[in-house]
Every structure is written in structure tokens, then in C-alpha cells.
mmCIF file of the N, C-alpha and C atoms, coordinates in Angstrom:
data_MODEL
# 
_entry.id   MODEL 
# 
loop_
_atom_site.group_PDB 
_atom_site.id 
_atom_site.type_symbol 
_atom_site.label_atom_id 
_atom_site.label_alt_id 
_atom_site.label_comp_id 
_atom_site.label_asym_id 
_atom_site.label_entity_id 
_atom_site.label_seq_id 
_atom_site.pdbx_PDB_ins_code 
_atom_site.Cartn_x 
_atom_site.Cartn_y 
_atom_site.Cartn_z 
_atom_site.occupancy 
_atom_site.B_iso_or_equiv 
_atom_site.pdbx_formal_charge 
_atom_site.auth_seq_id 
_atom_site.auth_comp_id 
_atom_site.auth_asym_id 
_atom_site.auth_atom_id 
_atom_site.pdbx_PDB_model_num 
ATOM 1   N N  . MET A 1 1  ? -10.774 34.963 -74.328 1.00 0.00 ? 1  MET A N  1 
ATOM 2   C CA . MET A 1 1  ? -10.312 34.375 -73.094 1.00 0.00 ? 1  MET A CA 1 
ATOM 3   C C  . MET A 1 1  ? -10.810 35.240 -71.935 1.00 0.00 ? 1  MET A C  1 
ATOM 4   N N  . ARG A 1 2  ? -11.338 34.590 -70.923 1.00 0.00 ? 2  ARG A N  1 
ATOM 5   C CA . ARG A 1 2  ? -11.770 35.276 -69.707 1.00 0.00 ? 2  ARG A CA 1 
ATOM 6   C C  . ARG A 1 2  ? -11.122 34.594 -68.511 1.00 0.00 ? 2  ARG A C  1 
ATOM 7   N N  . LYS A 1 3  ? -10.684 35.394 -67.541 1.00 0.00 ? 3  LYS A N  1 
ATOM 8   C CA . LYS A 1 3  ? -10.063 34.872 -66.335 1.00 0.00 ? 3  LYS A CA 1 
ATOM 9   C C  . LYS A 1 3  ? -10.840 35.365 -65.125 1.00 0.00 ? 3  LYS A C  1 
ATOM 10  N N  . TYR A 1 4  ? -11.028 34.471 -64.152 1.00 0.00 ? 4  TYR A N  1 
ATOM 11  C CA . TYR A 1 4  ? -11.681 34.861 -62.904 1.00 0.00 ? 4  TYR A CA 1 
ATOM 12  C C  . TYR A 1 4  ? -11.429 33.795 -61.848 1.00 0.00 ? 4  TYR A C  1 
ATOM 13  N N  . LYS A 1 5  ? -11.842 34.090 -60.617 1.00 0.00 ? 5  LYS A N  1 
ATOM 14  C CA . LYS A 1 5  ? -11.758 33.120 -59.524 1.00 0.00 ? 5  LYS A CA 1 
ATOM 15  C C  . LYS A 1 5  ? -13.169 32.755 -59.097 1.00 0.00 ? 5  LYS A C  1 
ATOM 16  N N  . ASP A 1 6  ? -13.361 31.483 -58.747 1.00 0.00 ? 6  ASP A N  1 
ATOM 17  C CA . ASP A 1 6  ? -14.672 31.067 -58.274 1.00 0.00 ? 6  ASP A CA 1 
ATOM 18  C C  . ASP A 1 6  ? -14.772 31.287 -56.771 1.00 0.00 ? 6  ASP A C  1 
ATOM 19  N N  . SER A 1 7  ? -15.889 30.869 -56.179 1.00 0.00 ? 7  SER A N  1 
ATOM 20  C CA . SER A 1 7  ? -16.129 31.107 -54.752 1.00 0.00 ? 7  SER A CA 1 
ATOM 21  C C  . SER A 1 7  ? -15.152 30.346 -53.859 1.00 0.00 ? 7  SER A C  1 
ATOM 22  N N  . GLU A 1 8  ? -14.514 29.304 -54.396 1.00 0.00 ? 8  GLU A N  1 
ATOM 23  C CA . GLU A 1 8  ? -13.542 28.536 -53.622 1.00 0.00 ? 8  GLU A CA 1 
ATOM 24  C C  . GLU A 1 8  ? -12.114 29.034 -53.830 1.00 0.00 ? 8  GLU A C  1 
ATOM 25  N N  . GLY A 1 9  ? -11.943 30.089 -54.631 1.00 0.00 ? 9  GLY A N  1 
ATOM 26  C CA . GLY A 1 9  ? -10.637 30.684 -54.853 1.00 0.00 ? 9  GLY A CA 1 
ATOM 27  C C  . GLY A 1 9  ? -9.829  30.035 -55.968 1.00 0.00 ? 9  GLY A C  1 
ATOM 28  N N  . ARG A 1 10 ? -10.438 29.130 -56.731 1.00 0.00 ? 10 ARG A N  1 
ATOM 29  C CA . ARG A 1 10 ? -9.714  28.490 -57.837 1.00 0.00 ? 10 ARG A CA 1 
ATOM 30  C C  . ARG A 1 10 ? -9.651  29.442 -59.026 1.00 0.00 ? 10 ARG A C  1 
ATOM 31  N N  . ARG A 1 11 ? -8.490  29.455 -59.703 1.00 0.00 ? 11 ARG A N  1 
ATOM 32  C CA . ARG A 1 11 ? -8.313  30.284 -60.894 1.00 0.00 ? 11 ARG A CA 1 
ATOM 33  C C  . ARG A 1 11 ? -8.921  29.566 -62.097 1.00 0.00 ? 11 ARG A C  1 
ATOM 34  N N  . ILE A 1 12 ? -9.843  30.243 -62.771 1.00 0.00 ? 12 ILE A N  1 
ATOM 35  C CA . ILE A 1 12 ? -10.550 29.659 -63.902 1.00 0.00 ? 12 ILE A CA 1 
ATOM 36  C C  . ILE A 1 12 ? -10.292 30.511 -65.139 1.00 0.00 ? 12 ILE A C  1 
ATOM 37  N N  . VAL A 1 13 ? -10.019 29.834 -66.248 1.00 0.00 ? 13 VAL A N  1 
ATOM 38  C CA . VAL A 1 13 ? -9.825  30.502 -67.530 1.00 0.00 ? 13 VAL A CA 1 
ATOM 39  C C  . VAL A 1 13 ? -10.790 29.882 -68.531 1.00 0.00 ? 13 VAL A C  1 
ATOM 40  N N  . GLU A 1 14 ? -11.510 30.723 -69.255 1.00 0.00 ? 14 GLU A N  1 
ATOM 41  C CA . GLU A 1 14 ? -12.396 30.258 -70.320 1.00 0.00 ? 14 GLU A CA 1 
ATOM 42  C C  . GLU A 1 14 ? -11.746 30.600 -71.656 1.00 0.00 ? 14 GLU A C  1 
ATOM 43  N N  . VAL A 1 15 ? -11.551 29.587 -72.496 1.00 0.00 ? 15 VAL A N  1 
ATOM 44  C CA . VAL A 1 15 ? -10.973 29.775 -73.826 1.00 0.00 ? 15 VAL A CA 1 
ATOM 45  C C  . VAL A 1 15 ? -12.036 29.384 -74.843 1.00 0.00 ? 15 VAL A C  1 
ATOM 46  N N  . ASP A 1 16 ? -12.426 30.324 -75.698 1.00 0.00 ? 16 ASP A N  1 
ATOM 47  C CA . ASP A 1 16 ? -13.486 30.069 -76.663 1.00 0.00 ? 16 ASP A CA 1 
ATOM 48  C C  . ASP A 1 16 ? -12.970 29.525 -77.991 1.00 0.00 ? 16 ASP A C  1 
ATOM 49  N N  . ASP A 1 17 ? -11.799 29.998 -78.430 1.00 0.00 ? 17 ASP A N  1 
ATOM 50  C CA . ASP A 1 17 ? -11.345 29.657 -79.767 1.00 0.00 ? 17 ASP A CA 1 
ATOM 51  C C  . ASP A 1 17 ? -9.825  29.793 -79.858 1.00 0.00 ? 17 ASP A C  1 
ATOM 52  N N  . LEU A 1 18 ? -9.196  28.833 -80.510 1.00 0.00 ? 18 LEU A N  1 
ATOM 53  C CA . LEU A 1 18 ? -7.761  28.903 -80.763 1.00 0.00 ? 18 LEU A CA 1 
ATOM 54  C C  . LEU A 1 18 ? -7.447  28.758 -82.251 1.00 0.00 ? 18 LEU A C  1 
ATOM 55  N N  . SER A 1 19 ? -8.412  29.050 -83.099 1.00 0.00 ? 19 SER A N  1 
ATOM 56  C CA . SER A 1 19 ? -8.221  28.861 -84.537 1.00 0.00 ? 19 SER A CA 1 
ATOM 57  C C  . SER A 1 19 ? -7.123  29.762 -85.097 1.00 0.00 ? 19 SER A C  1 
ATOM 58  N N  . TYR A 1 20 ? -6.830  30.871 -84.426 1.00 0.00 ? 20 TYR A N  1 
ATOM 59  C CA . TYR A 1 20 ? -5.783  31.767 -84.904 1.00 0.00 ? 20 TYR A CA 1 
ATOM 60  C C  . TYR A 1 20 ? -4.410  31.099 -84.899 1.00 0.00 ? 20 TYR A C  1 
ATOM 61  N N  . LEU A 1 21 ? -4.233  30.022 -84.135 1.00 0.00 ? 21 LEU A N  1 
ATOM 62  C CA . LEU A 1 21 ? -2.937  29.350 -84.088 1.00 0.00 ? 21 LEU A CA 1 
ATOM 63  C C  . LEU A 1 21 ? -2.680  28.493 -85.320 1.00 0.00 ? 21 LEU A C  1 
ATOM 64  N N  . GLY A 1 22 ? -3.723  27.989 -85.948 1.00 0.00 ? 22 GLY A N  1 
ATOM 65  C CA . GLY A 1 22 ? -3.537  27.131 -87.103 1.00 0.00 ? 22 GLY A CA 1 
ATOM 66  C C  . GLY A 1 22 ? -3.955  27.753 -88.419 1.00 0.00 ? 22 GLY A C  1 
ATOM 67  N N  . ASP A 1 23 ? -4.582  28.920 -88.371 1.00 0.00 ? 23 ASP A N  1 
ATOM 68  C CA . ASP A 1 23 ? -5.110  29.561 -89.564 1.00 0.00 ? 23 ASP A CA 1 
ATOM 69  C C  . ASP A 1 23 ? -4.190  30.695 -90.001 1.00 0.00 ? 23 ASP A C  1 
ATOM 70  N N  . ARG A 1 24 ? -3.763  30.675 -91.249 1.00 0.00 ? 24 ARG A N  1 
ATOM 71  C CA . ARG A 1 24 ? -2.881  31.730 -91.769 1.00 0.00 ? 24 ARG A CA 1 
ATOM 72  C C  . ARG A 1 24 ? -3.628  33.045 -92.003 1.00 0.00 ? 24 ARG A C  1 
ATOM 73  N N  . ASP A 1 25 ? -4.933  32.996 -92.210 1.00 0.00 ? 25 ASP A N  1 
ATOM 74  C CA . ASP A 1 25 ? -5.727  34.193 -92.484 1.00 0.00 ? 25 ASP A CA 1 
ATOM 75  C C  . ASP A 1 25 ? -6.447  34.668 -91.234 1.00 0.00 ? 25 ASP A C  1 
ATOM 76  N N  . HIS A 1 26 ? -5.715  34.784 -90.132 1.00 0.00 ? 26 HIS A N  1 
ATOM 77  C CA . HIS A 1 26 ? -6.324  35.145 -88.854 1.00 0.00 ? 26 HIS A CA 1 
ATOM 78  C C  . HIS A 1 26 ? -6.527  36.633 -88.693 1.00 0.00 ? 26 HIS A C  1 
ATOM 79  N N  . GLY A 1 27 ? -5.831  37.450 -89.461 1.00 0.00 ? 27 GLY A N  1 
ATOM 80  C CA . GLY A 1 27 ? -6.017  38.887 -89.402 1.00 0.00 ? 27 GLY A CA 1 
ATOM 81  C C  . GLY A 1 27 ? -5.214  39.599 -88.331 1.00 0.00 ? 27 GLY A C  1 
ATOM 82  N N  . TYR A 1 28 ? -4.366  38.883 -87.606 1.00 0.00 ? 28 TYR A N  1 
ATOM 83  C CA . TYR A 1 28 ? -3.533  39.502 -86.572 1.00 0.00 ? 28 TYR A CA 1 
ATOM 84  C C  . TYR A 1 28 ? -2.150  39.812 -87.133 1.00 0.00 ? 28 TYR A C  1 
ATOM 85  N N  . SER A 1 29 ? -1.526  40.871 -86.635 1.00 0.00 ? 29 SER A N  1 
ATOM 86  C CA . SER A 1 29 ? -0.133  41.141 -86.991 1.00 0.00 ? 29 SER A CA 1 
ATOM 87  C C  . SER A 1 29 ? 0.754   40.144 -86.248 1.00 0.00 ? 29 SER A C  1 
ATOM 88  N N  . TRP A 1 30 ? 2.015   40.086 -86.620 1.00 0.00 ? 30 TRP A N  1 
ATOM 89  C CA . TRP A 1 30 ? 2.959   39.185 -85.972 1.00 0.00 ? 30 TRP A CA 1 
ATOM 90  C C  . TRP A 1 30 ? 2.979   39.441 -84.463 1.00 0.00 ? 30 TRP A C  1 
ATOM 91  N N  . PHE A 1 31 ? 3.049   40.702 -84.073 1.00 0.00 ? 31 PHE A N  1 
ATOM 92  C CA . PHE A 1 31 ? 3.113   41.051 -82.650 1.00 0.00 ? 31 PHE A CA 1 
ATOM 93  C C  . PHE A 1 31 ? 1.834   40.654 -81.924 1.00 0.00 ? 31 PHE A C  1 
ATOM 94  N N  . GLN A 1 32 ? 0.677   40.959 -82.512 1.00 0.00 ? 32 GLN A N  1 
ATOM 95  C CA . GLN A 1 32 ? -0.603  40.622 -81.882 1.00 0.00 ? 32 GLN A CA 1 
ATOM 96  C C  . GLN A 1 32 ? -0.747  39.114 -81.695 1.00 0.00 ? 32 GLN A C  1 
ATOM 97  N N  . LEU A 1 33 ? -0.345  38.352 -82.705 1.00 0.00 ? 33 LEU A N  1 
ATOM 98  C CA . LEU A 1 33 ? -0.447  36.901 -82.633 1.00 0.00 ? 33 LEU A CA 1 
ATOM 99  C C  . LEU A 1 33 ? 0.416   36.336 -81.507 1.00 0.00 ? 33 LEU A C  1 
ATOM 100 N N  . HIS A 1 34 ? 1.661   36.776 -81.424 1.00 0.00 ? 34 HIS A N  1 
ATOM 101 C CA . HIS A 1 34 ? 2.539   36.258 -80.385 1.00 0.00 ? 34 HIS A CA 1 
ATOM 102 C C  . HIS A 1 34 ? 2.145   36.725 -78.992 1.00 0.00 ? 34 HIS A C  1 
ATOM 103 N N  . LYS A 1 35 ? 1.638   37.942 -78.881 1.00 0.00 ? 35 LYS A N  1 
ATOM 104 C CA . LYS A 1 35 ? 1.163   38.419 -77.574 1.00 0.00 ? 35 LYS A CA 1 
ATOM 105 C C  . LYS A 1 35 ? -0.046  37.607 -77.128 1.00 0.00 ? 35 LYS A C  1 
ATOM 106 N N  . LYS A 1 36 ? -0.976  37.356 -78.049 1.00 0.00 ? 36 LYS A N  1 
ATOM 107 C CA . LYS A 1 36 ? -2.177  36.579 -77.723 1.00 0.00 ? 36 LYS A CA 1 
ATOM 108 C C  . LYS A 1 36 ? -1.799  35.152 -77.332 1.00 0.00 ? 36 LYS A C  1 
ATOM 109 N N  . HIS A 1 37 ? -0.884  34.548 -78.090 1.00 0.00 ? 37 HIS A N  1 
ATOM 110 C CA . HIS A 1 37 ? -0.431  33.183 -77.805 1.00 0.00 ? 37 HIS A CA 1 
ATOM 111 C C  . HIS A 1 37 ? 0.272   33.126 -76.445 1.00 0.00 ? 37 HIS A C  1 
ATOM 112 N N  . HIS A 1 38 ? 1.127   34.093 -76.161 1.00 0.00 ? 38 HIS A N  1 
ATOM 113 C CA . HIS A 1 38 ? 1.861   34.108 -74.893 1.00 0.00 ? 38 HIS A CA 1 
ATOM 114 C C  . HIS A 1 38 ? 0.934   34.329 -73.698 1.00 0.00 ? 38 HIS A C  1 
ATOM 115 N N  . THR A 1 39 ? 0.023   35.291 -73.791 1.00 0.00 ? 39 THR A N  1 
ATOM 116 C CA . THR A 1 39 ? -0.856  35.575 -72.647 1.00 0.00 ? 39 THR A CA 1 
ATOM 117 C C  . THR A 1 39 ? -1.841  34.436 -72.407 1.00 0.00 ? 39 THR A C  1 
ATOM 118 N N  . THR A 1 40 ? -2.332  33.821 -73.482 1.00 0.00 ? 40 THR A N  1 
ATOM 119 C CA . THR A 1 40 ? -3.229  32.672 -73.320 1.00 0.00 ? 40 THR A CA 1 
ATOM 120 C C  . THR A 1 40 ? -2.487  31.509 -72.682 1.00 0.00 ? 40 THR A C  1 
ATOM 121 N N  . GLY A 1 41 ? -1.271  31.246 -73.151 1.00 0.00 ? 41 GLY A N  1 
ATOM 122 C CA . GLY A 1 41 ? -0.469  30.166 -72.584 1.00 0.00 ? 41 GLY A CA 1 
ATOM 123 C C  . GLY A 1 41 ? -0.171  30.378 -71.111 1.00 0.00 ? 41 GLY A C  1 
ATOM 124 N N  . TRP A 1 42 ? 0.182   31.599 -70.761 1.00 0.00 ? 42 TRP A N  1 
ATOM 125 C CA . TRP A 1 42 ? 0.472   31.903 -69.358 1.00 0.00 ? 42 TRP A CA 1 
ATOM 126 C C  . TRP A 1 42 ? -0.772  31.683 -68.505 1.00 0.00 ? 42 TRP A C  1 
ATOM 127 N N  . ALA A 1 43 ? -1.912  32.146 -68.997 1.00 0.00 ? 43 ALA A N  1 
ATOM 128 C CA . ALA A 1 43 ? -3.154  32.038 -68.223 1.00 0.00 ? 43 ALA A CA 1 
ATOM 129 C C  . ALA A 1 43 ? -3.575  30.584 -68.032 1.00 0.00 ? 43 ALA A C  1 
ATOM 130 N N  . VAL A 1 44 ? -3.522  29.758 -69.087 1.00 0.00 ? 44 VAL A N  1 
ATOM 131 C CA . VAL A 1 44 ? -3.978  28.374 -68.935 1.00 0.00 ? 44 VAL A CA 1 
ATOM 132 C C  . VAL A 1 44 ? -3.010  27.553 -68.095 1.00 0.00 ? 44 VAL A C  1 
ATOM 133 N N  . ARG A 1 45 ? -1.741  27.865 -68.128 1.00 0.00 ? 45 ARG A N  1 
ATOM 134 C CA . ARG A 1 45 ? -0.795  27.129 -67.278 1.00 0.00 ? 45 ARG A CA 1 
ATOM 135 C C  . ARG A 1 45 ? -0.974  27.480 -65.806 1.00 0.00 ? 45 ARG A C  1 
ATOM 136 N N  . LYS A 1 46 ? -1.340  28.721 -65.501 1.00 0.00 ? 46 LYS A N  1 
ATOM 137 C CA . LYS A 1 46 ? -1.551  29.147 -64.115 1.00 0.00 ? 46 LYS A CA 1 
ATOM 138 C C  . LYS A 1 46 ? -2.935  28.752 -63.580 1.00 0.00 ? 46 LYS A C  1 
ATOM 139 N N  . ALA A 1 47 ? -3.867  28.454 -64.478 1.00 0.00 ? 47 ALA A N  1 
ATOM 140 C CA . ALA A 1 47 ? -5.246  28.181 -64.077 1.00 0.00 ? 47 ALA A CA 1 
ATOM 141 C C  . ALA A 1 47 ? -5.384  26.827 -63.381 1.00 0.00 ? 47 ALA A C  1 
ATOM 142 N N  . ASP A 1 48 ? -6.349  26.753 -62.490 1.00 0.00 ? 48 ASP A N  1 
ATOM 143 C CA . ASP A 1 48 ? -6.716  25.481 -61.877 1.00 0.00 ? 48 ASP A CA 1 
ATOM 144 C C  . ASP A 1 48 ? -7.696  24.723 -62.761 1.00 0.00 ? 48 ASP A C  1 
ATOM 145 N N  . ILE A 1 49 ? -8.555  25.473 -63.474 1.00 0.00 ? 49 ILE A N  1 
ATOM 146 C CA . ILE A 1 49 ? -9.550  24.891 -64.365 1.00 0.00 ? 49 ILE A CA 1 
ATOM 147 C C  . ILE A 1 49 ? -9.566  25.697 -65.654 1.00 0.00 ? 49 ILE A C  1 
ATOM 148 N N  . VAL A 1 50 ? -9.586  24.992 -66.793 1.00 0.00 ? 50 VAL A N  1 
ATOM 149 C CA . VAL A 1 50 ? -9.697  25.643 -68.099 1.00 0.00 ? 50 VAL A CA 1 
ATOM 150 C C  . VAL A 1 50 ? -11.015 25.172 -68.715 1.00 0.00 ? 50 VAL A C  1 
ATOM 151 N N  . ILE A 1 51 ? -11.917 26.109 -68.988 1.00 0.00 ? 51 ILE A N  1 
ATOM 152 C CA . ILE A 1 51 ? -13.219 25.784 -69.556 1.00 0.00 ? 51 ILE A CA 1 
ATOM 153 C C  . ILE A 1 51 ? -13.190 26.068 -71.052 1.00 0.00 ? 51 ILE A C  1 
ATOM 154 N N  . VAL A 1 52 ? -13.616 25.078 -71.845 1.00 0.00 ? 52 VAL A N  1 
ATOM 155 C CA . VAL A 1 52 ? -13.642 25.206 -73.300 1.00 0.00 ? 52 VAL A CA 1 
ATOM 156 C C  . VAL A 1 52 ? -15.019 24.805 -73.820 1.00 0.00 ? 52 VAL A C  1 
ATOM 157 N N  . PRO A 1 53 ? -15.403 25.269 -75.034 1.00 0.00 ? 53 PRO A N  1 
ATOM 158 C CA . PRO A 1 53 ? -16.749 24.980 -75.529 1.00 0.00 ? 53 PRO A CA 1 
ATOM 159 C C  . PRO A 1 53 ? -16.919 23.627 -76.208 1.00 0.00 ? 53 PRO A C  1 
ATOM 160 N N  . ASP A 1 54 ? -15.833 23.011 -76.688 1.00 0.00 ? 54 ASP A N  1 
ATOM 161 C CA . ASP A 1 54 ? -15.984 21.728 -77.380 1.00 0.00 ? 54 ASP A CA 1 
ATOM 162 C C  . ASP A 1 54 ? -14.681 20.927 -77.350 1.00 0.00 ? 54 ASP A C  1 
ATOM 163 N N  . GLU A 1 55 ? -14.765 19.701 -77.853 1.00 0.00 ? 55 GLU A N  1 
ATOM 164 C CA . GLU A 1 55 ? -13.631 18.780 -77.830 1.00 0.00 ? 55 GLU A CA 1 
ATOM 165 C C  . GLU A 1 55 ? -12.456 19.273 -78.671 1.00 0.00 ? 55 GLU A C  1 
ATOM 166 N N  . THR A 1 56 ? -12.729 19.948 -79.778 1.00 0.00 ? 56 THR A N  1 
ATOM 167 C CA . THR A 1 56 ? -11.670 20.458 -80.646 1.00 0.00 ? 56 THR A CA 1 
ATOM 168 C C  . THR A 1 56 ? -10.804 21.478 -79.920 1.00 0.00 ? 56 THR A C  1 
ATOM 169 N N  . VAL A 1 57 ? -11.441 22.414 -79.247 1.00 0.00 ? 57 VAL A N  1 
ATOM 170 C CA . VAL A 1 57 ? -10.694 23.430 -78.499 1.00 0.00 ? 57 VAL A CA 1 
ATOM 171 C C  . VAL A 1 57 ? -9.960  22.773 -77.332 1.00 0.00 ? 57 VAL A C  1 
ATOM 172 N N  . ALA A 1 58 ? -10.558 21.773 -76.705 1.00 0.00 ? 58 ALA A N  1 
ATOM 173 C CA . ALA A 1 58 ? -9.903  21.060 -75.609 1.00 0.00 ? 58 ALA A CA 1 
ATOM 174 C C  . ALA A 1 58 ? -8.612  20.403 -76.097 1.00 0.00 ? 58 ALA A C  1 
ATOM 175 N N  . LYS A 1 59 ? -8.665  19.750 -77.245 1.00 0.00 ? 59 LYS A N  1 
ATOM 176 C CA . LYS A 1 59 ? -7.465  19.120 -77.803 1.00 0.00 ? 59 LYS A CA 1 
ATOM 177 C C  . LYS A 1 59 ? -6.404  20.153 -78.158 1.00 0.00 ? 59 LYS A C  1 
ATOM 178 N N  . ASP A 1 60 ? -6.834  21.300 -78.716 1.00 0.00 ? 60 ASP A N  1 
ATOM 179 C CA . ASP A 1 60 ? -5.881  22.355 -79.067 1.00 0.00 ? 60 ASP A CA 1 
ATOM 180 C C  . ASP A 1 60 ? -5.207  22.943 -77.833 1.00 0.00 ? 60 ASP A C  1 
ATOM 181 N N  . VAL A 1 61 ? -5.960  23.137 -76.757 1.00 0.00 ? 61 VAL A N  1 
ATOM 182 C CA . VAL A 1 61 ? -5.373  23.685 -75.523 1.00 0.00 ? 61 VAL A CA 1 
ATOM 183 C C  . VAL A 1 61 ? -4.301  22.737 -74.984 1.00 0.00 ? 61 VAL A C  1 
ATOM 184 N N  . VAL A 1 62 ? -4.601  21.454 -74.963 1.00 0.00 ? 62 VAL A N  1 
ATOM 185 C CA . VAL A 1 62 ? -3.638  20.463 -74.475 1.00 0.00 ? 62 VAL A CA 1 
ATOM 186 C C  . VAL A 1 62 ? -2.429  20.397 -75.413 1.00 0.00 ? 62 VAL A C  1 
ATOM 187 N N  . LYS A 1 63 ? -2.679  20.454 -76.723 1.00 0.00 ? 63 LYS A N  1 
ATOM 188 C CA . LYS A 1 63 ? -1.603  20.350 -77.715 1.00 0.00 ? 63 LYS A CA 1 
ATOM 189 C C  . LYS A 1 63 ? -0.675  21.565 -77.700 1.00 0.00 ? 63 LYS A C  1 
ATOM 190 N N  . TYR A 1 64 ? -1.236  22.772 -77.765 1.00 0.00 ? 64 TYR A N  1 
ATOM 191 C CA . TYR A 1 64 ? -0.431  23.974 -77.903 1.00 0.00 ? 64 TYR A CA 1 
ATOM 192 C C  . TYR A 1 64 ? 0.164   24.475 -76.590 1.00 0.00 ? 64 TYR A C  1 
ATOM 193 N N  . TYR A 1 65 ? -0.480  24.186 -75.466 1.00 0.00 ? 65 TYR A N  1 
ATOM 194 C CA . TYR A 1 65 ? -0.023  24.746 -74.200 1.00 0.00 ? 65 TYR A CA 1 
ATOM 195 C C  . TYR A 1 65 ? 0.471   23.699 -73.215 1.00 0.00 ? 65 TYR A C  1 
ATOM 196 N N  . LEU A 1 66 ? 0.482   22.437 -73.619 1.00 0.00 ? 66 LEU A N  1 
ATOM 197 C CA . LEU A 1 66 ? 1.085   21.351 -72.840 1.00 0.00 ? 66 LEU A CA 1 
ATOM 198 C C  . LEU A 1 66 ? 0.575   21.289 -71.403 1.00 0.00 ? 66 LEU A C  1 
ATOM 199 N N  . ILE A 1 67 ? -0.743  21.342 -71.243 1.00 0.00 ? 67 ILE A N  1 
ATOM 200 C CA . ILE A 1 67 ? -1.326  21.212 -69.903 1.00 0.00 ? 67 ILE A CA 1 
ATOM 201 C C  . ILE A 1 67 ? -2.005  19.849 -69.791 1.00 0.00 ? 67 ILE A C  1 
ATOM 202 N N  . SER A 1 68 ? -2.310  19.455 -68.598 1.00 0.00 ? 68 SER A N  1 
ATOM 203 C CA . SER A 1 68 ? -2.954  18.174 -68.346 1.00 0.00 ? 68 SER A CA 1 
ATOM 204 C C  . SER A 1 68 ? -4.413  18.195 -68.809 1.00 0.00 ? 68 SER A C  1 
ATOM 205 N N  . LYS A 1 69 ? -4.868  17.070 -69.353 1.00 0.00 ? 69 LYS A N  1 
ATOM 206 C CA . LYS A 1 69 ? -6.269  16.952 -69.762 1.00 0.00 ? 69 LYS A CA 1 
ATOM 207 C C  . LYS A 1 69 ? -7.207  17.062 -68.563 1.00 0.00 ? 69 LYS A C  1 
ATOM 208 N N  . ASP A 1 70 ? -6.695  16.768 -67.369 1.00 0.00 ? 70 ASP A N  1 
ATOM 209 C CA . ASP A 1 70 ? -7.512  16.820 -66.160 1.00 0.00 ? 70 ASP A CA 1 
ATOM 210 C C  . ASP A 1 70 ? -7.960  18.243 -65.814 1.00 0.00 ? 70 ASP A C  1 
ATOM 211 N N  . LYS A 1 71 ? -7.207  19.260 -66.255 1.00 0.00 ? 71 LYS A N  1 
ATOM 212 C CA . LYS A 1 71 ? -7.556  20.650 -65.976 1.00 0.00 ? 71 LYS A CA 1 
ATOM 213 C C  . LYS A 1 71 ? -8.640  21.184 -66.904 1.00 0.00 ? 71 LYS A C  1 
ATOM 214 N N  . VAL A 1 72 ? -8.877  20.487 -68.027 1.00 0.00 ? 72 VAL A N  1 
ATOM 215 C CA . VAL A 1 72 ? -9.783  20.988 -69.055 1.00 0.00 ? 72 VAL A CA 1 
ATOM 216 C C  . VAL A 1 72 ? -11.198 20.456 -68.837 1.00 0.00 ? 72 VAL A C  1 
ATOM 217 N N  . VAL A 1 73 ? -12.159 21.369 -68.825 1.00 0.00 ? 73 VAL A N  1 
ATOM 218 C CA . VAL A 1 73 ? -13.572 21.025 -68.666 1.00 0.00 ? 73 VAL A CA 1 
ATOM 219 C C  . VAL A 1 73 ? -14.315 21.525 -69.900 1.00 0.00 ? 73 VAL A C  1 
ATOM 220 N N  . ILE A 1 74 ? -15.094 20.632 -70.513 1.00 0.00 ? 74 ILE A N  1 
ATOM 221 C CA . ILE A 1 74 ? -15.863 21.034 -71.697 1.00 0.00 ? 74 ILE A CA 1 
ATOM 222 C C  . ILE A 1 74 ? -17.249 21.463 -71.263 1.00 0.00 ? 74 ILE A C  1 
ATOM 223 N N  . ARG A 1 75 ? -17.575 22.731 -71.573 1.00 0.00 ? 75 ARG A N  1 
ATOM 224 C CA . ARG A 1 75 ? -18.888 23.276 -71.258 1.00 0.00 ? 75 ARG A CA 1 
ATOM 225 C C  . ARG A 1 75 ? -19.363 24.012 -72.511 1.00 0.00 ? 75 ARG A C  1 
ATOM 226 N N  . PRO A 1 76 ? -20.373 23.456 -73.217 1.00 0.00 ? 76 PRO A N  1 
ATOM 227 C CA . PRO A 1 76 ? -20.833 24.073 -74.471 1.00 0.00 ? 76 PRO A CA 1 
ATOM 228 C C  . PRO A 1 76 ? -21.326 25.495 -74.258 1.00 0.00 ? 76 PRO A C  1 
ATOM 229 N N  . LEU A 1 77 ? -21.130 26.324 -75.289 1.00 0.00 ? 77 LEU A N  1 
ATOM 230 C CA . LEU A 1 77 ? -21.620 27.694 -75.242 1.00 0.00 ? 77 LEU A CA 1 
ATOM 231 C C  . LEU A 1 77 ? -23.143 27.689 -75.299 1.00 0.00 ? 77 LEU A C  1 
ATOM 232 N N  . PRO A 1 78 ? -23.795 28.619 -74.608 1.00 0.00 ? 78 PRO A N  1 
ATOM 233 C CA . PRO A 1 78 ? -25.263 28.674 -74.662 1.00 0.00 ? 78 PRO A CA 1 
ATOM 234 C C  . PRO A 1 78 ? -25.739 29.085 -76.060 1.00 0.00 ? 78 PRO A C  1 
ATOM 235 N N  . GLN A 1 79 ? -26.832 28.486 -76.487 1.00 0.00 ? 79 GLN A N  1 
ATOM 236 C CA . GLN A 1 79 ? -27.408 28.800 -77.794 1.00 0.00 ? 79 GLN A CA 1 
ATOM 237 C C  . GLN A 1 79 ? -28.213 30.092 -77.701 1.00 0.00 ? 79 GLN A C  1 
ATOM 238 N N  . THR A 1 80 ? -28.027 30.963 -78.679 1.00 0.00 ? 80 THR A N  1 
ATOM 239 C CA . THR A 1 80 ? -28.803 32.196 -78.706 1.00 0.00 ? 80 THR A CA 1 
ATOM 240 C C  . THR A 1 80 ? -30.047 31.983 -79.558 1.00 0.00 ? 80 THR A C  1 
ATOM 241 N N  . PRO A 1 81 ? -31.188 32.485 -79.123 1.00 0.00 ? 81 PRO A N  1 
ATOM 242 C CA . PRO A 1 81 ? -32.409 32.322 -79.917 1.00 0.00 ? 81 PRO A CA 1 
ATOM 243 C C  . PRO A 1 81 ? -32.328 33.120 -81.221 1.00 0.00 ? 81 PRO A C  1 
ATOM 244 N N  . ALA A 1 82 ? -32.880 32.554 -82.274 1.00 0.00 ? 82 ALA A N  1 
ATOM 245 C CA . ALA A 1 82 ? -32.819 33.203 -83.589 1.00 0.00 ? 82 ALA A CA 1 
ATOM 246 C C  . ALA A 1 82 ? -33.827 34.309 -83.735 1.00 0.00 ? 82 ALA A C  1 
# 
């Protein structure tokens, strides 16, 4: 997750992955998982725009954090050359 403001002063949050919320083998301790879930939720609720890499993450953000679909923008991650 990355947080920043754009040139117009809007709060933007980029969320790359939320698989840790549905996967039991995420590798986080109980405390780490809840801290990550809480801070991500706080950030996306306060954000004006939430940028995600694909439709799956967009659906998860709306589902887990109860934000409007209008705030979510899908922008694919850039491909790295092999």
C-alpha cells in the first residue's frame, strides 16, 4: 500500500494485493494481520481515489472495506522486461 497526494491535493492510495485477507497461509502473525487490515482500511476510507491493479483487487477493496466503487480506479501494474 502506498499513500500520497496528487497535484490537486487529492488523497490517493495504491493497493496492490489483499490476498492475505482470504489466505490462511499468509505468513503474518495475528497482530501483523490485524494491524495491516486496520491501517489499509483506514487509508482507503480516507482516500479520495483508490488505485488497484485489477478487477479482483477492486472487488476485494469494496467488499472488505465497504467503500464506494466510484472511488476505485483500475490501473494495471507495468510489465517488467524479462
